[in-house]
Each structure stands twice: as C-alpha cells, then as structure tokens.
C-alpha positions in Angstrom: -20.9 -6.5 -9.9 -22.8 -3.8 -8.0 -24.6 -0.6 -8.9 -22.6 1.5 -6.5 -20.2 4.2 -7.7 -17.5 6.1 -5.8 -18.8 9.4 -4.6 -22.4 8.2 -4.1 -24.1 9.0 -0.7 -25.5 5.9 1.0 -27.0 4.7 4.3 -26.7 1.3 5.9 -30.3 0.1 6.6 -29.4 -1.9 9.7 -27.0 0.8 11.2 -28.7 4.2 11.1 -26.4 5.3 13.9 -23.5 5.2 11.4 -25.0 8.2 9.7 -24.6 9.2 6.0 -21.8 7.4 4.1 -19.9 8.1 0.9 -18.8 5.3 -1.3 -15.0 5.3 -1.6 -14.3 2.3 -3.8 -16.1 -0.7 -5.4 -14.4 -4.0 -6.1 -16.8 -6.7 -7.2 -19.3 -7.0 -4.3 -16.9 -5.3 -1.8 -17.8 -1.6 -1.2 -15.8 0.6 1.0 -17.9 3.4 2.6 -16.7 6.3 4.7 -19.5 6.8 7.3 -19.9 10.0 9.4 -20.0 8.2 12.7 -18.3 4.9 12.0 -15.4 5.8 9.6 -14.4 3.6 6.8 -16.3 0.3 6.6 -15.9 -2.6 4.1 -19.4 -3.7 3.1 -20.2 -7.0 1.3 -22.9 -5.8 -1.1 -24.0 -9.4 -1.7 -25.3 -9.4 1.9 -26.2 -5.8 2.6 -28.3 -3.6 0.3 -27.2 0.0 1.0 -29.8 2.7 0.6 -28.7 5.2 -2.0 -29.4 8.8 -1.0 -30.2 11.1 -4.0 -28.4 14.5 -4.0 
C-alpha cells in the first residue's frame, strides 16, 4: 500500500530531467506516473520514494 493517489503531482528524485509527473493509477506498490518529458512510467514505490509536489 502506498500514500499516492491519482491526480497527485510528483517528481522522481533521481530523474529531475523527467520533469513534473501526475499519478495516473496506483495498484499496491505499482504507481503509474505520466511525466512531462518521459511519458508514462511504471514506478515501484517499494524502491523509489516519489516527491509529492503540493498544489
């Protein structure tokens, strides 16, 4: 279980070049994020802690 919710804005701490991302879906520890410069990426939230960007 993760604390991410669809619609949240996030950044990948190791990939700042991907730009801002928006959470599309969350299934267990699998988080699909649509990044500005990288498109849709499946993130394993057990391995990567995404930075939540407050609105």
